[in-house]
N, C-alpha and C positions, 0 to 999 in steps of 0.2 A: 767691460768694453767689448763691443762686437768684434769678432775676428772674421772678416769677410774678404772678398775680392781675391780668390786664389789665383786668378788669371789677370792680375793687376791692370785694371782700367781698360781691358781690351774692348769691352762694349762701349765704354765712354769714348775711347779714342776713335772707334769706328764711327760713332755718332758725330763726333766733332769733325772728322775728316770728310764725311759726307756733306755736312753743313758747309764746311769751308769750300768744298768743290763747287757749291752752288752760290755762295755769297762771299764776295771779296770786297775789301775796302769799306766795310760797314762800320757803323758807330760802335758796335760791340767789339769788333776786332781792334779798333783804335783804343777803346777803354782798356782792353786787356793788355795791349802793348804798353800803355802808359802807367798801368797800376804800379804804385810804389812797391808793394809787397813782392810782386813778381820780379821786379828789377833788383830788389834787395837780396832775394834768394840767389840771383845770378852773381851779384857782387860777392856774397859769402862763398859760393862755390869757386869762383875764380881766384879769390884770395887764398883759399886753402890749396888750390891747385898750384899757385905760383909762389907760395911762401911756406916756410917750415913752421907748422903749428903743432906744438906738443901739448896734449891735454893735461889738465891739472889732476891732482889726486881725486877731486870730486867729479872728474870726467867732464869738465867745462873748458872753454877757451881761456887761456891766460889773459889778464886784463890788457896787456899790450896789444894782443890780437883783437880783443873786444873794441878797444879804442880805434884801431885802424880800420876794422870792418865798419864800425858805426859811422866813421867819417865818410865812407863810401855810399852810405844810404841816401836815398832821395831826400828824406827828411831826417838828418842825423839826430838820434835821440840824446837826451840829456844824460850825462855821465856823473851827475852829482845832484844832491838835494840841498837847496838853500832854505834855511829856517832862520828868519831874522837876519842877523849878521853872521850866522854860522854856516859854513859850507861843509857838507858831508859827502866826500867822493864815494861813488860806488866801488865796491871791492871785489865783486864777482860777476860773472856773466849773468847769473840768475837775477841780479838786481837791475839789469838792463833788459827789460822785457822784449823790446823789438828785436834785439839781437838774439836773445834766448829763444824767442818764438821761431825765427827762421832757422836757427840751428836745430831745434827739435823737429821741424818739418823735414829738413834735409837728412837728419839722422834716421828718423823713423821711416822716411820714404826710401831709404837705401841709397841716397845720393852721396852721402859721406860715410866713410868708415872711420870711426873715432875710437879712442881708448884712453884710459888714465895713464899718464906718463908715457904715452906713445904718440908718434907722429900721426896726425890726421891726414887722410888721403881722399881725393875725389875718386869715386868708383866709376866703373864703366857705365852704369846706369846714370850717374851724375853727368858724365861726359855727353851721353846721348840726350839727357834732359836739356842741356844747353843748346842743342840743335833743333829742338821741337818748336812748334808755333806757340805764340803766347797763350792762345786758348787751350791748347793741349797741356802746356805747363800749368796753367791755373786749375784745370780739371784734375790733373794729377795731385797737385798740392792740396786742393780742397778735399778731395776724396781721402787723401792720407790723413788730414786733420779729422775728417768726419768719422772715420771708421777704424783708425789705427792708433790714434793718440787719446790718452785719458784726458778729457777736457779740464779736469781739476788741476792740471799743471798751471792753468791760467788763474786759479784761485787757491794759492798755497797757504791759506789761513786757517783751515779747519772750520767746523761748524756744520758741514753737510755729510760727514763721514768720509770713508776712503773711496767710495764709488758712487757714481750717479745712479739714479733708478734704472731698472731694466728697460731696455728699448728707448732710453732717453733720446739718443741721437736720431733714431728713426722717427720718433714722434715730432722732434723739432724739424726734421726734413719735411715731413708731411705738412706740418703747420705752415712753414715758410712758403712752401709751394702753393698754398691756397691763397696767399695774400696777393692782391693786385699790385702791379708795378706803378711807381710814381704816384702813389696815394699815401698821404701822411698817416702814420699809425702811432697814436699816443702810446708812450712807453709803459706807463704804470698799469693801465687796463690790460695791455698785452702781457706784461709780466705776470699779473695775477692769473690770467687764463693759462699761461704756461705752467704755473705752479700746480694748478688743478689737473691739467691733462697729463702731466708727466709724473705726478706724485712726488715732486721735489719737496723735501722737508728740512727744517732746521733741527739738527740733532744735539746741538750744544745745550748745556743746562740753562743758560740765560735765554729765556724766551721773550723777554720784554720787547725786543725789536725784531722778532723773527721774520715778519714780512719784509721789513726794510732790508734786513740782512740778505734775504733770498733775492731781493731785487738787485743787490750788489753782486751776488753770485751770477745772476743772469747777465748783468752788464759785462762781467769779466769773461765768462765762459761761452757766451753766445753773441752778444751784441758787438763787443770789441773785435773778436776775430772775424765776424761776418763783415764788418766795416772794412777791416784790413784786406779782405778778399774781394772787396768791391761788390758784395752781394747786396748790401744796404748802404744808404747814406743817412747819417745821423744829424739831428737838429739839437743844438744845445742852447741853454739860456744862462746868462751870467747872473749869479746870485751872490749876495754878501754872506760871509760866514766869519763871524767875529771880526778880526781885523783884515781879513783877506777876501778875495773874490774867487768863487769856484764856478766851473762850468757844469751845469746840471743837464743830463740827458732828458729831453722832454718828448721826443718823437723820432721816428725813422721812416725811411721810404725804401721799399725793395726796388732794385734797379733791373733794367732789361738784361744786363750782363749777368746779374745774380740769378735771375730766373733761368737763363740759358744754362749756366753752370750747374744749378741744382737739378734741372731736367736731365743733364748728362749723368749726374751722380745717380739719380733715380733709375735710369736705364742700366747703369753699371751694376746696381745691386738688385734690380728687379728680375 
């Protein structure tokens, strides 16, 4: 995983501030303000600030806190899985990906100080983060995800090894920046191209569905986070699977907000 940005987002923040000085009340600013992920991060930070949260032995939030944080989200995530007539409640933060995702961003970004069996606290950086503009907040969070987090946390199933290929994140950044905004990009051809340009391989012994499995990896570590950050908008199609119906990703469109944020990241690391 690249270790970059020794002067954390200084270049990106300067770029954003200059842009904001010239453009106010734009559609991009509105989209950033309304983005659920940005608002959910704020909800998590304020919850930890205002409540006593003691980390579990696994260094996660206790489920009581997970439930209360999830209830504050713009789109509260499911806290259980229903299979037929059986209900299986989630028993750890890691099983509730939307909460786990924002907690990882807050922890790795230095917004929260956490510890096993210790009270979690909002840091000074976290307090300052809450006062920043929506675009500055998103640029910080997206850059934290892009260069400081091992993306495989979003795919904890094995099959591609312990690390992504070298320069994987930079190649994805370059590729996404070349895509036009508001143009429908079919997912499967795009995923196949990413596999080639990044050198992503399926390392597990069972190779019978290697390509399909790699498509699942790309959905989890690239497409889903980018959609959460507002970088892309996804198109799904409902398809039957045995006795249930599933939503299949068929295409996506890069957004003007996403292009702007990725340009800020490119400036920060360039």
